[in-house]
C-alpha positions, 0 to 999 in steps of 0.5 A: 150462618148469618146472611145479609138479606136484600129487600126484593119487593117491587117498587110498585111503579105500575099495578097490573090489572089483567094478564093475557098469557099465551104459550105458543110452545110447551115442548115435553121432549126438548123441555122448553117453553115459549110464550107471550104475555100482555100485561095491562097496567096502570101507573101507581102515581099515589103509591109514595114508593121509591120512584114513579114510572119512567123509561123502565119497568121492573118486574119479576123474571127468573130463569127466563129469557126475555126476547122482546118487549113493547110498552104501549100507552093508549087513551081510554077513549075510543078515538084516542091515539096510542104511543109505543116504545120498544125495549132496548135492554133487559137488566136481570138482577138474580139477587132480587129475581127481577128484570128491569126492562129499559125502553127507548123512550119514556112514553109515560113522562113524555105525554102532556097528560103527566101534568096531573095524576088525574089526567093520567088516569085517562090512559091505560098501558099494555106491556107485551113481552115475548119470552122463553124458558126451561121446563125444569125438573126442580118441582117449581115454576113450570116444570116437568114430571115423569111417570111410567105409562100403562105400556111401561114407557116413561111419559112426561107431563108439564105442571106448575107450582108457583107458591110462594115466588115461582110464577116468575119462573114461568112468565114475567110478572108482578109476582107479589100477593097484593098485586092481584089481577085477572088472567086469560090463558091460552096454551098450544100443545100437541094434539092428544094431550089435555090441558087443565087450568083454573077456569073451564075451557072456552074454545079449542082449535086443532090445526097443523103447524110446522116442526120447531126445527123446520126440518121435520114433519108437520105437527097437529096441535091444539090451541086451548083457551080458558075463561078469564079468572077472578081477580087473584094473585099470581101464585094461584095461577095453574096449568097442567098438560098431559094424559089423564084419567078423570072421575067427576061428580056434581054437587046437588046443592051448589051444582059445582062440578068436582073432578079428580084427574090422575095419570092413566090407570089410577082414576079409581084410586081418587074416589075417596078424595072425590067424595070428601071434596064434594061434601067439603065444598058444600060445607064451607060454602054454607059455613062461610055464607060465601058461595064458591066463586068458580064453576068447577073444582079440579083436583089433580094427582101429580107424580112429582110434587114438592109440597103435599098439595097446592091450592091453585084456585079451581085447579088444586094440585096434589102429591099422589100420596095425598090424593090416591087411596088403594084398597088394602094398601092405604093405611088408616093414617094416610087415609085420614091425612088425605081427607085432611089435605083435601079439606085444607086445600078447599079451605084455601079457596076462601082463606088465601084465594078469595081473601089473600094476605097482603104479603108473605109476612101474614102467611099465617092468615092463609095457612093457620086458617086452612089448618084449623078449618081442615079439622072443622071439615073432617069433624063434620064429615067424619064425626066418628074420627074424633078429629079434635083429639087428633088435632091436639096430638098432632098439630097442637103438639107439633106447634108446641114442640117447635115453638119451645125452641129459641130458634123459633119465630113469631107467627107473623114475621117480617120477610123481604126475600124469597129465601126468607119466605120459604123458611116460614112455611113451617109448623109455626105458620101452620100449626101454631097459627091454627092452635091460636085460632082454636084458642080464640074461637073457644074464647069467644065461642065457635058460632061467634067466631064463624060470624067474625069469619063471614065479616072478614071474608065478605069485607075483603073478598077479592082483596088482601088483608093483614092480621089487624083486619082479622082482629077487627072482624072478630071484635065486631062479631064478639064485642071482646077485646080480641086484638089486645088478647091475640096480638102478643100471640102473633107478634112474639115467639114462644108460649108460657108454662103455668108454674103452680106454687107448692105453697104460698107464692104466685102463679108464674107464666114464663116462656117455656123452652125445650132447653130448660128454665131461663136463669141469670142474664138472658136475651129479651127475645127469650122472654115474653108475656102472653094473655092466656085464657085458662080453663079447668076441669074439677072433680065434682064440678059440672062442665068447664070452669073459667076462663081466667085470663092470666096476664090479660089485657083487662088485668091479670086474673092469675090471683083469682085462679090461684084462689080457686086452685087453693080452694080445690086443693083444700077440698081434696079435689083433683083439677086439670087446667086447660080443658081439651087443650084449647089454650096454647100453653103448658102446665107444671103441677106440684107433686101433690097435684100430680098424685091426684091426677095420676088416677085420672089418666086411666081410660076408666077415669073421668077425663077425655082422651084429649085431656089425658094425652094433654097431661102426658104431653105436659109431663114429658115436655116439662121432664125433658126440659128440666122443669121437673124430673123425667123420672116422674114422667116415666113413673106416671105412665108406668102402669099403662100396661095394665089398662084394659082399654087403650085409645090410639091418640093417648097411646100415640102421644105416649109412644112418641115421648118414649120413642124420643127417650129411646133415641136419646138413651140408645147408646147408654149402658142402661139402655137394656133396662129401658127396653125392659121398661118399654116391654112392661108397658106394651106387651100386655096391649099386644096380647089383647090386640093380637096381630089380626084385626077383630071383626067390627073393630074400630078403624083406629084399632089397626093403627094402635096395633101398629104403634104397639108392635113398633114400640115392642120392636124398639124394646127389642122384643125378640118374639115380635121381631121374629113374627114380623120377619115370618110375615114379611117372608110370606108377603114377599113370596106371595103378596096376594095370598099373604097380604099385610094390612096397610096399617101394619106394613111399614111396621112389619118391614121395620121389625123384619129388618131387625132379624135379617138386614141383608135379606129385607133390604134387598127385598124392599129394594125390589118392592120399591122399584116394582111399585107405583103406589106412593105410600108403599114406595115411601114405606120401602125407602124409609125402612131401607134407610133404617138399616144399621149396617154401616156398609149399607149407609153409603149405598143407601145415600147414593141410591136416594140422592144420585141414582135417579130412581128416587123422586126428588120429592121423596129424598127427605123421608129416607134421609130422616130415617137414616139420621134418626134410627142410630147414632152412627146413621146421624154421623153418616148424614153429617159426614155426607154434607161435610165431605160432599157439600159442593156436589150437594149444593150444586144439585139441591141448593135453593130447591124444595129439599135443600132445607131438609138436607141441611137440617138433617145433616146435623139433627142426628148428632148428639154432642156439644162437640158435634154442634161446634164442628157443624157451626164452624163448617157453615160459618165458612163462606165456602159453605153457605146454607142460604134458604136453610139457615133457620133449619140449620139453627133449629138443628144445632139447637136440637143437638145442644138440647139433647146433649144437655138433657142426657147430661142432666138426666143420666144418673136419675134415669139409670137409678130408676131403671136399676131399681125396677128394671135391671 
């Protein structure tokens, strides 16, 4: 599994200043493109790198054919002469994704001006390259996306996805984030198509040209020229060509024009996104005290798109599911996800675009801030959504989960090669990054934090930054020792669990691991010390107490915290550490302290929903990992069924934890009793909620209803499954007469599958192929893959991976469902990878879904023997996993952790269930 990684960074002999990029042909029929790029350069004589400019120039180029190149050296004075040299050789290096262009003459060194670097500054260079490439269907670089037009025929658009390292697939360039330049783009395309890019169009010219093959009729084409971009990184350049519908509005405050582009017939589904984007752009400009640098802000819905969205400056591209809202079909969860994504990408227009990380090592400066700011955005635009509770339940919880694994990595991790770069676009860079930012902003105060952000953005505008630049800005704004407090959180893997002593002793803060407490000799990388601000909510005390900084840079305040804890305990008070879950750590309370807190978990108790879900999360995490007994966690929530009211976030946290246990126990002899336990928790809530929405109920009640129904199906509640099947049959017979709300649709599909797999599977396949709405398509695929019939597993895999009817962007959703729904489904996914590795690697290796395929190939397995088999397979050089190495390591660790948990907890859980739920 280990791989030797080559340092693929450029030697910085030249620095690009401006690109004139012209595509003479982007052929949507033959799927090819051809262009010319003029790169204006200056020699980097003071870089101190491996070598200075000479007879060759190395830049990035991947899957391109460089046809010719010329380097011109021109004096900056008007009457200066020029020297030119043509390329005589192109040396492609696939491993580093570069091309060394060798010239006939060394025009840099040959000039007498090289006597001193100061004289050389009187010259400028222009590298002109003619190139051609393939309009691929891999969703990276300059690629093609297919969709069905209003007349039912298949149409093609061309679009780009350059982050992180794929601009080099579209044109030869210096493709590193610190090598910023300006760009002037010109595109020639068939008349009748539109082209959208980062900046507004400055001119268009339509004329007749000959057919490329010289044997066909003349073509009418349009050449579109765009305005010069701001100084920016290559990965932020974008262009999209096709037929579009558009809706547009202009901000009354900033006068910025915001537009949503879709394929024909879908523009009306972009109205919600347009409203959010317009308000959010105004909000950020005000908060950051830095105007939006462009005159337009476009949002484009792309049918085939690997990520959720991409923050190209002024031309943000989205997966259709992350931008389009269909009334009556879009679930509340998806709608909120769309708002979050829009706010996330617009935050990037400042964090990432205006100020860019120096290299991908500091990716978190882009993604952590954008994830944090998206919640600032939706909390302001939609205060009724209780955004920060959702942050804790989803983002913060996800970060804690991944970072509790030994195979996790620091927020800031050294990367040298594109394979490594792709691996760190994960929950650590995004979710842990955002969680650490939230912890720091709470510690120094949000308004002070914003002042620090203004300093950071203004100081580094149109440039690049490293993490220390951020700490410096926050320290300047706050006067607090931010760097000393924060640095361990970005440089170390993991986070602590505060273990409170039963009597005497001290507060311990070891690293929390999902595999359980460390014992004996262990690797130093599994340890760590984190300065941890700890706050508290205390019975009878006003407001938040603290903070006390455990292992703080100015001294360890754990003794002072313990003194207060003992004081509260002697007074018989409950206390809850980590108010609002702003600190990135878990807490292990003593049994007596849990007894006090048990009364606080009720919705009628003194704690907020955020703090109650935090207690549930800490309890189940500690129980699963063996710090405490998982039986204690089951007892803690046993009475939830009697609660008169329920909040979505709390019950979602509860349900995710119980669903996790259900997956672990489903092949055990006591599973029937566990299902009975689940029915005792959820049945009463469905009785109160019912199947139909009540007049005036909150938006999240419908989502809560779906969660409750889903958990009762997991619990084997026969009446619920029958009702779902009945509603499904009515829906497929007449969708308009018998609609299923968006919040319930996937839940009803899945429950109906338990009643009649063959019928529901076939009907879902029909629904999938007839639908053009992304969320509905995902619902159908995911539920189809949850089928238990082994004969349909192979049919589903072939349909998803090889039929051509499922978009590449969507294959991970059904495979995840197949791997996680049953133990046999997990085996099926592994057998697929083991038996068909060559076919899969040839089709997907290195692409945007390869990591998911490798990770899911083992995630559904359950035993140590399974892990050994998988490890042996991938250790064979014939089965390289490449860019999926980290995903494989995480998958194997998850399998071993599950096996250990089951062995450790089996007897205790069985005894608990036998006593009350036999």
